C-alpha positions in Angstrom: -46.9 -68.2 49.6 -50.7 -68.8 49.5 -52.2 -70.3 46.5 -54.7 -68.4 44.3 -57.6 -69.3 42.1 -57.9 -68.1 38.6 -61.7 -67.8 37.8 -63.0 -67.1 34.3 -66.7 -66.5 33.4 -67.4 -68.8 30.5 -71.2 -68.7 30.4 -73.5 -65.7 30.4 -75.4 -64.6 33.5 -78.3 -63.5 31.4 -81.5 -65.4 32.6 -79.8 -66.7 35.7 -81.3 -66.2 39.2 -80.3 -63.0 41.1 -78.4 -65.0 43.7 -76.1 -66.3 41.0 -75.6 -62.8 39.6 -74.7 -61.4 43.1 -72.2 -64.2 43.6 -70.5 -63.4 40.2 -70.5 -59.7 40.9 -69.0 -60.4 44.4 -66.1 -62.2 42.8 -65.6 -59.3 40.3 -66.9 -61.1 37.2 -69.0 -58.6 35.2 -68.8 -59.8 31.6 -68.0 -62.9 29.6 -64.4 -64.2 29.4 -63.3 -61.9 32.2 -60.7 -63.5 34.5 -60.0 -62.6 38.1 -57.4 -64.0 40.5 -58.6 -64.5 44.0 -57.1 -65.8 47.2 -57.9 -69.5 47.8 -60.1 -69.3 50.8 -63.1 -71.4 51.9 -65.4 -68.5 51.1 -64.1 -68.1 47.6 -64.3 -71.8 47.0 -67.9 -71.8 48.1 -68.8 -69.0 45.8 -67.1 -70.8 42.9 -69.0 -74.0 43.7 -72.4 -72.1 43.7 -71.8 -71.0 40.1 -69.6 -73.8 38.9 -71.7 -74.3 35.8 -70.9 -70.7 34.7 -67.2 -70.4 35.5 -63.9 -72.2 34.9 -61.6 -72.4 38.0 -57.8 -73.1 37.8 -55.4 -73.2 40.7 -52.3 -71.1 40.4 -49.4 -70.2 42.7 
């Protein structure tokens, strides 16, 4: 079974660059405290690293 990442938006995207907003929308995060579970792939890890100051990432199984 592949591992998954639980990603929660903990800081607002208001006033952030458009690139950050697009990354968050691409992950499915549209509002504060929303949590999504995504497959643990290099692409998703890269997206999470780009906005690491805005999200909380937890590994789940």
